[in-house]
N, C-alpha and C positions, 0 to 999 in steps of 0.2 A: 857595334857601338851605337849608343842612342845619344846623339848630340842635340840638334835643334828639334828633332822629332818629326820634321816635315816628311822625310822619306818613309819613316815608320807609319805615319798617318796615311800617306798615300797608298802604301802597300796594304794596310788594314782595310782601307776603303775598297780597293780592288778585290781583295779576298772575300769580303762580305758581299760585294756585287756578284760574285761568282759562286755564292752559296755557302761559304764558310760560316760556321756559327760558333765554334769553340776555338778561339785564337789565344795564344800566349806568346808574348814577346820575350825572347831570351837573348841576353847579351853579356859581354864581359865587363864593360864599363859604360856608365851612363852619366849624363849631366842633369842637374835638377831641372833645367829648362826643358829638356827633351821629355823627361818624365811628366812634367806638368802639361806639356803640349799633347802627348799621347793620352794622358788621363782625361784631359778636357774634351778631346774629340772622340775618344773611344773608351769611355769609363768601364766598359765591360771586358776590356783586355787586360789580363794580368801581366805584370812586368817582373822578370827574374833577372837580377844582375849581381855581379860580384862586388861592384863598387859604384858609388855615386860621387862624382867629382863636382866641385862647387860651381864652376862657371865655364863659359865659352869665351874664346878670344875674338878679336875683330874679324877673323876668317871663319868663325863658326866651329872651330876645333875645340874639343874638350880640353880644359886646363886643370891639372897637369896632363891627364889623359895618356894616350899611347902614341901620339903623333899620327900622321896620316898613314893609315893601314895600307893604302894602295902604293904610296911612295915606298914604304918599307918592303912590301912584297915584290914590287917591280924594280926597285933600286933607282927610282926617279926622284927629282927634287921638287 
């Protein structure tokens, strides 16, 4: 998922610092906010996603999105 874009931007920065030159971000669902953030900090990185949802909620989750993937996977609340 690409929600705020902060983690994706940090990961891209680390990859580039370690020599990566051809990076593509692939996810199932994104939010317009995250797409804009990644494009603004790393315009050379392509984004491939199945869906772009319109917004984030107050917790930074994609709405409607998929819910918290970690909570779903580990059965936590």
